[in-house]
C-alpha positions as CSV (number, residue, x, y, z in Angstrom):
1,M,-13.8,-9.5,-16.4
2,L,-16.3,-9.0,-12.7
3,Q,-19.5,-8.8,-12.6
4,V,-21.5,-7.3,-9.8
5,K,-25.3,-7.1,-9.1
6,Q,-26.7,-4.7,-6.7
7,A,-26.9,-6.1,-2.9
8,K,-29.8,-6.1,-0.7
9,Q,-27.8,-6.2,2.2
10,I,-23.9,-6.8,3.7
11,Q,-23.4,-9.4,6.8
12,G,-21.2,-11.7,8.3
13,T,-18.1,-12.0,10.1
14,V,-14.6,-11.8,7.4
15,R,-11.1,-11.6,7.0
16,V,-9.3,-9.9,4.7
17,P,-5.5,-10.7,3.2
18,G,-2.7,-10.0,4.9
19,D,-1.4,-6.5,5.1
20,K,0.8,-5.6,1.6
21,S,3.1,-3.4,3.1
22,I,4.2,-5.7,5.9
23,S,4.1,-8.7,4.1
24,H,6.9,-6.9,1.3
25,R,9.1,-5.7,4.2
26,A,9.2,-9.1,6.2
27,V,10.0,-10.8,2.9
28,M,12.8,-7.9,2.6
29,F,13.8,-7.6,6.2
30,G,13.9,-11.4,6.8
31,A,16.3,-11.8,3.6
32,L,18.8,-9.5,4.9
33,A,18.4,-11.1,8.7
34,E,20.9,-13.3,10.1
35,G,18.8,-17.0,11.2
36,T,15.4,-18.0,9.4
37,T,12.2,-15.6,9.4
38,E,8.8,-17.6,9.4
39,I,6.2,-15.6,8.2
40,S,2.4,-16.1,8.7
41,G,-0.7,-14.2,7.1
42,F,1.6,-13.3,4.2
43,L,-0.2,-11.7,1.2
44,P,-0.1,-14.2,-2.2
45,G,-0.7,-10.9,-4.3
46,A,1.2,-10.5,-7.2
47,D,3.2,-7.4,-6.0
48,C,4.3,-9.3,-3.1
49,L,5.2,-13.0,-4.9
50,S,7.4,-10.0,-7.3
51,T,9.2,-9.4,-3.9
52,I,9.8,-13.2,-3.1
53,S,11.5,-13.5,-6.7
54,C,13.6,-10.3,-6.9
55,F,15.4,-11.9,-3.5
56,Q,15.3,-15.5,-4.7
57,R,17.4,-14.4,-8.1
58,M,19.9,-13.3,-5.5
59,G,20.4,-16.6,-4.0
60,V,17.9,-16.4,-0.8
61,E,16.3,-19.3,-0.2
62,I,12.2,-18.3,0.2
63,Q,9.6,-21.1,0.7
64,Q,6.2,-20.0,0.0
65,D,2.9,-22.3,0.4
66,G,-0.2,-19.8,0.4
67,D,0.0,-17.2,3.4
68,R,3.1,-19.0,5.2
69,V,6.8,-17.9,4.1
70,T,9.8,-19.2,5.1
71,V,12.9,-17.2,4.4
72,K,16.6,-18.7,5.1
73,G,18.3,-15.4,5.7
74,N,21.7,-14.8,4.3
75,G,22.6,-11.7,6.2
76,W,23.1,-8.0,5.0
77,F,26.1,-9.2,2.4
78,G,24.8,-12.8,1.2
79,L,22.9,-11.4,-1.5
80,Q,24.5,-12.5,-4.7
81,E,24.8,-10.6,-7.9
82,P,21.7,-11.7,-9.8
83,T,22.6,-12.8,-13.2
84,E,19.6,-11.4,-14.6
85,K,17.4,-8.2,-14.6
86,L,15.7,-8.1,-11.5
87,D,11.5,-7.6,-12.7
88,V,9.5,-6.0,-10.0
89,G,6.4,-6.2,-12.2
90,N,3.4,-3.6,-10.8
91,S,5.2,-3.1,-7.6
92,G,6.4,0.4,-6.8
93,T,7.3,-1.0,-3.0
94,T,9.4,-3.4,-4.4
95,I,11.1,-1.1,-6.9
96,R,11.8,1.8,-4.3
97,L,12.7,-0.2,-1.2
98,I,15.2,-2.5,-2.8
99,S,17.1,0.4,-4.6
100,G,17.9,1.4,-1.2
101,I,19.2,-2.0,-0.1
102,L,20.7,-2.7,-3.5
103,S,22.5,0.8,-2.9
104,T,24.7,-0.9,-0.5
105,Q,25.4,-4.3,-2.2
106,P,28.9,-4.6,-3.5
107,F,27.4,-5.4,-6.9
108,H,25.3,-4.5,-10.1
109,T,21.8,-4.8,-10.7
110,V,19.4,-3.7,-12.9
111,L,15.1,-3.4,-12.1
112,E,12.5,-2.9,-14.4
113,G,8.8,-3.3,-14.3
114,D,5.5,-3.6,-16.2
115,E,4.3,-0.4,-18.0
116,S,2.7,0.8,-15.1
117,I,5.7,0.8,-13.2
118,A,7.9,2.6,-16.3
119,K,5.7,5.5,-16.1
120,R,6.2,6.2,-12.4
121,P,8.8,8.4,-10.8
122,M,11.8,6.8,-9.9
123,R,14.3,10.1,-9.2
124,R,12.3,10.8,-5.7
125,V,14.5,7.5,-4.2
126,V,17.4,7.8,-6.6
127,G,18.1,11.5,-5.5
128,P,18.6,10.8,-2.2
129,L,20.4,7.9,-2.6
130,R,23.0,9.0,-4.9
131,E,23.3,12.1,-2.2
132,M,24.6,9.1,-0.1
133,G,27.2,7.7,-2.4
134,A,25.2,5.4,-4.8
135,K,25.9,4.9,-8.3
136,I,22.3,5.0,-10.2
137,D,21.3,5.6,-13.6
138,G,17.9,5.2,-15.9
139,R,16.4,6.7,-18.6
140,R,16.1,10.5,-18.2
141,N,19.0,10.8,-15.9
142,G,17.0,8.3,-13.3
143,E,13.7,9.1,-13.2
144,F,12.2,6.0,-15.0
145,T,12.8,2.7,-15.2
146,P,14.8,0.5,-15.9
147,L,17.0,1.2,-13.1
148,A,20.9,0.3,-13.2
149,I,22.3,0.0,-9.4
150,R,26.3,-0.1,-8.5
151,G,26.5,-0.6,-4.9
152,G,29.1,0.5,-2.5
153,E,30.2,2.2,0.4
154,L,27.7,4.7,1.8
155,T,27.9,7.9,4.0
156,G,24.3,8.9,6.0
157,I,22.5,11.9,5.1
158,T,19.7,14.0,6.4
159,Y,16.9,14.4,4.1
160,Q,14.6,16.9,4.1
161,S,11.8,14.7,1.9
162,P,9.4,17.0,0.0
163,V,6.6,14.2,0.4
164,A,5.4,12.3,3.0
165,S,5.8,8.8,1.7
166,A,6.5,5.7,3.4
167,Q,8.4,4.4,0.2
168,I,11.3,7.4,-0.4
169,K,11.5,7.4,3.8
170,S,12.3,3.3,3.7
171,A,14.8,3.3,0.9
172,I,17.0,5.8,2.9
173,L,16.7,4.2,5.7
174,L,17.4,1.1,4.4
175,A,20.5,2.0,2.5
176,G,21.7,4.0,6.2
177,L,21.4,0.9,7.7
178,Q,24.9,0.2,6.4
179,A,26.2,3.6,5.8
180,K,29.2,5.6,7.6
181,G,27.3,7.6,10.5
182,T,23.7,8.5,10.9
183,T,20.9,8.6,8.6
184,T,18.1,11.4,9.0
185,V,14.7,11.3,7.1
186,V,12.6,14.3,7.9
187,E,9.0,14.7,6.3
188,P,5.9,17.3,6.1
189,T,3.9,15.1,8.0
190,V,4.5,11.4,9.1
191,S,3.9,8.6,6.4
192,R,3.3,5.0,7.3
193,D,6.1,3.7,9.6
194,H,5.9,0.1,9.2
195,T,9.8,0.0,8.2
196,E,10.4,1.6,11.4
197,R,7.9,-0.6,13.9
198,M,9.1,-4.1,12.0
199,L,12.7,-3.0,11.9
200,R,12.7,-2.8,15.8
201,A,10.8,-6.7,15.7
202,F,14.4,-7.4,13.9
203,G,16.3,-6.1,16.8
204,I,17.3,-2.4,14.9
205,E,17.5,0.9,17.0
206,I,15.9,3.8,15.7
207,V,15.1,7.3,17.2
208,Q,11.9,8.9,15.5
209,E,11.3,12.4,17.0
210,G,8.4,14.3,15.8
211,N,8.4,14.0,12.0
212,S,12.0,12.8,11.7
213,V,13.4,9.0,12.0
214,S,17.1,8.1,12.4
215,V,19.0,4.7,12.1
216,Q,22.8,4.2,12.8
217,G,25.0,2.7,10.0
218,G,26.6,-0.8,10.6
219,Q,23.1,-2.3,12.5
220,S,22.2,-6.4,11.8
221,L,19.0,-7.7,11.5
222,K,18.3,-11.1,13.5
223,G,15.4,-13.6,11.7
224,R,11.8,-13.9,13.9
225,S,8.4,-14.9,13.0
226,I,6.5,-12.4,12.1
227,V,2.4,-12.4,12.0
228,V,1.4,-10.1,9.2
229,P,-2.7,-8.6,10.6
230,G,-5.2,-8.1,7.5
231,D,-4.8,-5.4,5.3
232,I,-7.0,-2.3,6.5
233,S,-6.7,-1.1,2.4
234,S,-8.2,-4.1,1.8
235,A,-11.0,-3.8,4.7
236,A,-11.8,-0.3,3.3
237,F,-13.5,-1.7,0.1
238,L,-15.6,-3.5,2.6
239,I,-16.4,-1.0,5.3
240,V,-17.6,1.4,2.1
241,A,-19.9,-2.0,1.2
242,V,-21.6,-1.7,4.7
243,M,-22.0,2.0,4.2
244,M,-23.4,1.6,1.0
245,V,-26.0,-0.7,1.2
246,P,-28.8,-0.4,3.6
247,N,-29.8,-3.0,6.3
248,S,-25.9,-4.0,6.8
249,K,-23.8,-5.3,9.1
250,L,-19.9,-6.6,9.2
251,T,-17.3,-8.1,11.6
252,I,-13.6,-7.8,9.9
253,E,-11.4,-9.8,11.7
254,N,-7.8,-9.4,12.7
255,V,-6.8,-6.1,11.1
256,G,-4.2,-3.6,11.3
257,I,-5.1,-0.5,12.6
258,N,-1.3,1.3,12.6
259,P,-2.4,5.0,13.0
260,T,-0.2,5.9,10.0
261,R,-3.0,4.0,8.2
262,T,-6.5,4.0,9.9
263,G,-7.7,7.7,7.9
264,I,-10.4,5.6,6.3
265,I,-12.1,5.2,9.9
266,D,-11.4,8.6,10.9
267,V,-13.3,9.6,7.6
268,V,-15.8,7.6,8.1
269,K,-16.6,8.4,11.6
270,A,-16.4,12.5,10.9
271,M,-19.2,11.4,8.1
272,G,-21.1,10.0,10.6
273,G,-20.9,6.4,10.1
274,Q,-20.7,3.7,13.1
275,I,-17.5,1.5,13.3
276,E,-16.5,0.1,16.2
277,L,-12.9,-1.4,17.2
278,T,-12.6,-4.6,19.0
279,N,-10.4,-7.2,20.9
280,Q,-7.5,-4.6,20.2
281,R,-3.9,-6.0,20.8
282,I,-0.3,-5.6,19.5
283,V,1.7,-8.4,17.5
284,N,5.1,-7.6,16.2
285,E,4.7,-3.9,17.5
286,E,2.1,-3.2,15.1
287,P,-1.6,-2.7,16.5
288,I,-4.5,-5.1,15.4
289,A,-8.0,-5.2,16.1
290,D,-11.5,-6.8,14.5
291,I,-13.5,-3.6,13.1
292,V,-17.4,-4.0,13.6
293,V,-19.3,-1.8,10.5
294,T,-22.9,-1.4,10.7
295,H,-24.8,0.7,7.8
296,S,-25.1,4.5,8.9
297,E,-26.4,7.6,7.2
298,L,-23.5,9.7,5.5
299,T,-22.9,13.4,5.7
300,G,-20.0,14.8,2.9
301,T,-16.8,16.1,4.5
302,V,-13.6,17.9,3.9
303,I,-10.6,15.4,3.6
304,E,-7.2,17.2,3.6
305,G,-3.8,18.1,5.3
306,D,-2.5,15.5,7.2
307,L,-5.1,12.9,6.7
308,I,-4.3,12.7,3.3
309,P,-1.1,10.4,4.1
310,R,-3.3,8.1,6.2
311,L,-5.7,7.3,3.4
312,I,-4.1,8.1,0.5
313,D,-4.8,4.5,-1.3
314,E,-8.4,4.7,-0.1
315,I,-9.1,7.8,-1.7
316,P,-10.9,6.0,-4.8
317,V,-13.1,3.9,-2.8
318,I,-13.5,6.7,-0.4
319,A,-14.6,9.2,-3.4
320,V,-17.6,6.0,-4.0
321,L,-18.9,6.6,-0.5
322,A,-18.9,10.4,-1.2
323,T,-21.5,9.9,-4.1
324,Q,-24.0,8.3,-1.3
325,A,-23.5,11.0,1.2
326,K,-25.5,13.7,1.6
327,G,-24.3,17.5,0.5
328,Q,-20.8,17.8,-0.9
329,T,-17.4,16.0,-0.1
330,I,-14.1,17.6,-1.0
331,I,-10.7,16.1,-1.1
332,R,-7.3,18.4,-1.5
333,D,-3.8,18.1,-1.1
334,A,-3.8,14.6,-2.7
335,E,-1.4,15.5,-5.8
336,E,0.3,12.1,-5.0
337,L,-2.4,10.5,-6.6
338,K,-1.5,11.5,-10.0
339,V,2.1,8.9,-9.8
340,K,0.1,5.9,-8.4
341,E,-0.9,2.8,-10.8
342,T,-2.9,5.0,-12.7
343,D,-3.1,9.0,-12.4
344,R,-6.2,8.5,-9.4
345,I,-7.6,11.6,-9.7
346,A,-8.2,11.5,-13.6
347,T,-9.5,7.5,-13.2
348,V,-11.9,7.7,-10.4
349,V,-13.6,11.1,-12.5
350,S,-13.9,8.9,-15.6
351,Q,-14.8,5.5,-14.0
352,L,-17.2,6.8,-11.5
353,S,-18.9,9.5,-13.8
354,K,-20.1,6.2,-16.0
355,F,-22.4,5.3,-13.1
356,G,-23.7,8.7,-13.2
357,A,-22.0,10.6,-10.5
358,T,-20.7,13.8,-10.3
359,V,-17.5,14.3,-9.7
360,T,-15.2,17.4,-10.4
361,P,-11.0,17.1,-10.6
362,T,-9.0,19.3,-9.2
363,D,-5.3,20.0,-9.3
364,D,-5.3,18.2,-6.2
365,G,-8.0,16.6,-5.8
366,M,-11.8,16.7,-6.6
367,I,-15.0,17.5,-5.6
368,I,-17.7,14.7,-5.3
369,E,-21.7,15.5,-5.3
370,G,-23.5,13.1,-2.9
371,S,-26.7,11.6,-2.7
372,A,-26.3,10.2,-6.1
373,Q,-28.8,7.7,-8.0
374,L,-26.2,5.2,-9.3
375,T,-27.1,3.0,-11.9
376,A,-25.1,0.1,-13.4
377,A,-22.0,0.9,-15.7
378,E,-19.2,-0.9,-17.9
379,I,-15.8,0.1,-16.0
380,D,-12.0,-0.7,-17.0
381,S,-9.8,-1.2,-13.8
382,M,-6.9,0.3,-15.9
383,G,-5.0,-2.1,-14.6
384,D,-4.9,-0.3,-11.1
385,H,-6.0,-2.8,-8.7
386,R,-7.8,-0.2,-6.7
387,I,-10.3,1.3,-9.2
388,G,-10.8,-2.4,-9.9
389,M,-12.3,-2.7,-6.6
390,A,-13.7,0.6,-5.6
391,M,-15.7,0.3,-8.8
392,A,-17.2,-3.2,-7.8
393,I,-18.3,-1.5,-4.3
394,A,-20.0,1.1,-6.4
395,G,-21.4,-1.1,-8.6
396,L,-23.1,-2.7,-5.0
397,A,-25.4,-0.1,-4.7
398,A,-26.4,0.2,-8.7
399,P,-29.3,-1.1,-9.8
400,G,-28.4,-3.9,-12.6
401,E,-25.4,-5.3,-13.2
402,T,-22.3,-3.6,-13.4
403,V,-19.2,-4.9,-15.4
404,I,-15.8,-4.1,-14.6
405,H,-12.7,-5.6,-17.3
406,N,-9.3,-5.5,-16.7
407,S,-10.1,-7.0,-13.2
408,E,-7.1,-9.5,-12.9
409,A,-5.6,-6.5,-12.1
410,I,-7.1,-6.7,-8.5
411,N,-5.1,-9.9,-7.5
412,V,-2.3,-7.7,-7.0
413,S,-3.7,-6.8,-3.4
414,F,-6.8,-8.8,-3.1
415,P,-6.8,-12.3,-4.1
416,G,-10.2,-14.1,-3.7
417,F,-12.0,-10.7,-3.6
418,A,-14.8,-11.5,-6.3
419,Q,-15.7,-14.3,-4.0
420,L,-15.7,-12.7,-0.7
421,L,-18.1,-10.3,-2.1
422,E,-20.5,-12.8,-3.4
423,Q,-20.3,-14.3,-0.2
424,I,-21.3,-11.4,2.0
425,S,-24.1,-9.8,-0.4
426,Q,-27.4,-11.0,-0.5
């Protein structure tokens, strides 16, 4: 249980935990590479620890000490058949990306996870992997876990993805690295490209043209050092906190500003928020900067179209922010929210309404009325880390004490969140 009191001011210079997406990939690619991979800035959250556990069970030597990880790669075909099921916990990234990798392996594996994973759609990945020749089965013909995968020889395909999803794209590209011929994924709009950037850092040749990305089969990865920047999805909660609490200013150091992830910055600027990027640089193909945020008066906006894939994980906290902007904020084209850890449209509406906010759900998003007078509330994260944190940020602007039940879910992506909030709040 997390208790949050109204804040009078947010001040300081802080760092957020390492990027979850990059941490997952650094471990996976390091395990498949030839040689040793040294990772610094790793996110020691529950999801990323699930990825480490899965590869350890396949014979990969991985040592983790806080945010430093050493992976002694076995090469692509050095993985061993696990003697038990691989448990991905709550991690959708782990199960979807590892499905692509296991589809190339000459052995049998069963993947399972927690109750949330058991409800999340898997056929969006299983379908194209089957087209490549993978033998995959699961509940409802592979729609849900557990998934049973017997890998083998694959053939490259051109896949027109119905949704912009980095997890779908990455699973297919990883399978394509050991498939015959060329594998191409075409998306309606470009999703997160951490896989493409990091594969290049590991020595893989990738061709990108517009919304399509291609890899040639038969390529191998070389171990290397990886520096993981701070996660902009975690920084988003602090950005919103500053915008919610008057007389606030905060510097968030060493944050990844990959353009496929910076939708939160674009939205805050469109609403009139003051955000400055300083000390910009490139590390391991990823752009990084310090983010300086100053409290500003905001106006409602419309969030839709190509912007949605660039901020899909930040929508719960953006909805919180919209309650304090002048006028109405409309979120459209965000059907993907329904298949996250919870149905985040329904969950945001139900929990934010407890604060006295007016939020109307739609088929593909929500409508938030601004200038709301929030009051402290008793909230349930529903086991969803981003819901728990978003509602804690709402509590900073609500007189009284807000209580977040099932707050342990926050450790999935932001260990130390409560302590950091206390540190910067006055």
